N, C-alpha and C positions, 0 to 999 in steps of 0.2 A: 521684507525691505524695499525702499522704492530702489529706481534703477540710481540716483546721482550719490547714494549711500555704496556704490559695491567698493570705486575705490578709495575711500577716504577708511572701509573694513579693511582692506586687505594688504591698503599701507599699515594698522595697527597691528594688523595680524603677523608680516614680515617681521617687520620690527619685535614686536616682541620674541617672534623666532631668532632675533639678529642674521636675519640676513638685508646680505642685500641685493638690489634687483638684478643682479645677473649671477650671483647665487642662486636664488629664487629659480630667474629662471631655466640654469642648466641642471637641480634640482625637480622639475615640472615638465623640462623639453617643450616649454611653453616661451618663447619671442621674448626678448627684454626689452622690445619697444609697441605691445602689446601691453605688455606689463605698468610701461613709464605711460599709455594711454591712460589703461583703465586711473593706476593713482593722483596724473594729474584732470581728470574728469574731460579729458575731449574724448573717450569713449567710456557707453554707460554701461553697458550690458555683454556678454562676449556668448557665447554658444555653450552650452551644459560639457560639454569632453572637455575646453579649455578652463571649464570656469571647474572645473575635477579634478583635472590634472594639479593646474594649482592652489587645490585643495590638499590633494596627497603632496606639495612641495610644501607646503605649510606644516604639513601632519593637524591640523584638522578636520570637522566632518562641514561635508561639501553645502549644510545644511547651516554651518557657522562663521562659514565663507557670504552664506548672501543676509543671513539675517537668521534668527530662529524666532522659529513659528509664534504669529507673538499670537498672545493669550487669550487679549480682549479687538473690539477694534480701536485703529489707531485712532492716536490722543486717549488712550484711556492709562497709556501707559504711567503717566503720575495722577490718575485720575483721581477724586475722593476713595475711590473703594479700595484703588492701592496702596495711600497714605496710610487706611486702617489700618490693614495686613501689614506695614512696612512699623505701625505703632504696634501692632502687637505682637513683632518678632521683638521688637527692639522699640519697651515701655521705658515710658520719658526715666530721665534723670531725678531719684527722687520724689520718686509716683510714690502716691502708696500701697503698701502690700497688700496681696489680692485677700477677697476677704474670704474667708469657711463657705463652705457649699452649703444649703439649705436644707432642710428634713427632705422636703422631694424630690432630690437629686440622690440618680443612680450612673456607678462607676463602669457598669453593662449599657445604661441608656445613651453613655457620653460613648465610649466606644462604639457603640452601632454607628450615632450619626457622622464620627471620623470612617468609618470602613465606605460607609454613602460619599463619604467628600473624595473620597480614594475612587471611589467605585467612577464618580466624578470626572474627578481629574485624569482618569481616564476613558472618556469617552468625546472628552478634550471639551466639555460643559465650565467652561474656565471662569465665568463671570459667575454663575454660580459657586462655584469653592469658594472666591476669593468673599464673596459676601455670606458664607457662611464661618470661614476661617478665622475672623479675627474673635467671633464668640467661640468657636472651638477654641484656639491653645486660651483666650481666658480662663475657662470653665475648669478645659485641665490641670491651669498653673492654681487655683483655689482648689485643687482633686489635692493636688500633692501636699498643700497642707491642713488636712482634716482627715478627722476621725484616728484611727490607731497605724501600728507601721504599716501592719499589710496595703490600707487603705490607703495611706499615703505614697505603696508602692508604686503601687496601680493608679495611678493619679500617677507619677512618672511615667511609667510607661504611656499612658495616654498622651503627656506633656508631646512627650519624647516623638512620638508617633504625628503628633498635630503636625509642632514642629519641621519635624520631615517633609510631610507634605510642603507646609511652608517654604523651604528651602525649593521645593521641583516647580512647585509656581514663580518663585521671584526667578529660575535657569528660564521658565517659558515665559521669563518675561525683559530677557537678557537682562537685567537685577544680581550679576555669579558675587556679587563682592557680600549685595544681600541674604544670597542664597550660602553664603558659608559660614554665616554669621548665623544663619537662624541656624544649621545644619551646626557645627559646633555648640550650640545649644543643647538641639537635640541629645547628642551626645553626653554632656554632661545631667539633663534629665535621663534616660538611657541607661546612665549609672549611678542611678538610686532609684531604680525597678528591681525586681525579681527577674526578668525578662534575659538569658546568656544571648540570646537569637537579635538583642534589639540593636545592641551596637555597632558589629556588625554591618546589620542589613543602612544605619544609615551610614558607615563608611562609603559601603558599594556608592550610595547617592550623593558624599563626597567622590569620589572616585569618575561619577558622572561628571559633576559638574567643575574640576579639576584637564580633565578632558575638553572641555566647553572649553577652559579661557587658556587652550594647548599646552596645558602643566602634563602631558603624557608619564615623564619619568615618574611624578610625585605620582599620578593616577593610577600608575604599574606598580609604586610601590605600598601603599597602602592598603589595596585590591589586594594583590600576592600576601600583605601579612595578614590581613585579617583571614583569608581563604587558612592557610597555616594556622592560623594559631587556633582556629573549626578542627580542624584536621586534629588537632594537637588534644583536645578536649572532647575531643568523643562525639564531639556535635552532630557528626553526620549521620547518625545510627537512624535520628527518626524524619520524620518527610521533609519540616519545616526545617532542619537544617539542613540536609540535603541542597532542601529551593535554597537557602542562604549561601550558601557553601558556593553551589554554580553558578550564584548571579556573577556571583564576584569573582570567578574565576574567569567568565566570558568576559567581563567588564576590563581584566586583566588581560584574554589575550585581543580582544580590540584596541589596548591603551600598545599592546607590543605589534601588533602591527601596525598602527599610524605612526612608532617609531621608525616606520621600516622593519622588523623583525618580523618578516609573513612565514618563516619555519618556527621559530617561540609560539609565534599567537597560533598556527595549524597545532600543533601537538597539542597547546590549551584546548583547544576545542576537540580536537577526539576527548579526548579527558574526560570535559566538561560531556562529550556527547554519549559517553557510555555512560557514566557517571546517571546520568537519567534520564535511561533506564529504571534505575532499580527505584524511581522514587514511588510507582504504583506500587510498589508489591512494600513499599511502606505499608504502616497505618495512617491514617487518614491525619493529617495534622491541624488547623485551629483553622479561625477564617483565609479562607482563601484571599481575599481585600485586603489584608491588610499580612501579606508574607509575598516576600520577593516574586518575583517568574522567573520561576526555573523548571522545564522538559521537555521532553526529543522536541516536541514543535518549538519551544523559546532557541536552542539551540541551532537546528537546522535553519531558523530563522536569519536569524543570529549570523549564519553561515551563509549565507546569502548574501546578507550585507556585507559583508567582510569578501565578498569575488566581488560585487559588481563594485563596491569601491576602490579596488584594485586591479581591476581589468579585464574580472578574466568574467564577461561577460554570461556566456556557453556553460561555463561550469555552472551558474549564479540560477541557469534556465534547469539546465543539467537538473536539481538539486530542491528546485521547489517544485516540479514536474510530478506530478500525483500529490504533490502536501496533503494529510489527513492534521489540520487544526484541534489541539483538542479543546474541549469547552471553559477552559476555564483562560483560551488566551484571550487578553485582553485588547477591545481594540483599537490599541495605540500602539500594538505587537501587529495585529493587522494592516493599519495603515502600514507600514513600516513594509513591510513583506509587497504588497501589493504596489508600494513606489520603487522600491526595489524592481521588481519583476516586473515594471513599465521603464526603466533607466535600460535592460538589461538591456526589452526585444527596442530598444530606442539603439541603441551604445551598437546596434545588431544591427541594425537598418532597417528593422519592423515592425512600419509605422502603423501603421494597419492593429500589431498584436500589442502594441504601446498603448493603443484609444482602447484598445479589447477591456486590458487589465487598464485602466483609470477609468473607464466606463463602470464596472466592478467596487473599485472602489469609493465612486461616487453613491450608488446604491447599499454599503457595508456602512461606511463611516464617512458620509456626507457633511460633517462637520470637517472631524479630522484633513478633511481633501481642501476646504476654502483653507485651514487653520497654516497649512505647509507650505512654504517659496520653495520648496522641492518641487510637489505638484505645479504649482505655476510655472517653475524653470524646465518642466519639463512640458509641457502645451504649451508654452511659449517659443520652443525649437520646432515641435512638431508645426507651428503653428505658420512659422519662416522658411517648410518645403513647400516649393514652385506646385503641387497638386496636393492637397489634404485630401485622408484617408476619411471614408462616411464615418460620419460620428465625433468629427473633432470637433466641427461646429456649437453644437452643444454644451462639450465642455472646455473651450473657449470663450464663451459667455456665459458658462455659469462661476471660473475665478476670473472671468473682467481681462482680459486677455484679447479678446476679439476685436476687432479691425471697428 
């Protein structure tokens, strides 16, 4: 996000939260004068702890205030590639019906291509995902009207996963209303498939989108409702079902924490951590690329994130120390862990520790690092220090922060 947009975003989020400047100042323990200067454009930036406090006061992620990590280079958010994604999600009114699939079409082949697109999404290869997504959605729509009942059900499942991915891409582009449209259509497709886990998986994506919009109560409600329904239907007896339930529970905990109910969030995370230990004891599930992320590693990553976000930097570093990530932990989750550990070191005044962690992030996930506004914010704060720790300049140059 450009610095001059910070004040506009702050004002919009404050109004969505129905807070006056004075009320936000009281909630965040940030001077009302600082808030006024930011909103009026007289102050274009603030140090990370101040932004962190404002985000907590608003009940949103810090990246929501900083601006969601851009999915593509500046200027492409409404370019031809994204227009094609938009048209795929919302086809033209009174347009032609999908053509049936041809003789060479394979649902399993389509499923593999969608799974590959999800892998690319988690690796921050957003350009490649957007290039592939319109065709994937189109092919899935064709599959949903072709063949017998089982073929059409498989087609609807593929369409649900493709539209779910469209929703995630739209969130990364900052288009949350389009994301909700895509996810609502994904649920409609999932309801016509034979996969009982697909709807709750997409509900989890909707909860995440609601969080991005500051609709924390809505996010909490749908995540808890879907998780409870899975328990009642005994879907948590399989590895896949347990993963979907666990992802919903962690999402609900995040919403509770951002709403200020830290005790409830902690209780949910404790339950999730206990249940995560069962995943490896259950029979192997389906393709991990197409199922929710839930394991002891992901629960610990989420606990680190919540600890950092709510001012418990020392606890976050203790939780992260010696952590071994499971092999199926996506690059996006590894990125968040390293970013949060860097934030924790920075909050503790350990600039060398923050730089060392960011150097690790650059080695393992350079693309994600470049896409994260939080990485830029941390490096910008470190760059403002009178004495630069060793290794900071290459990071600052990599992110465009250096003078």
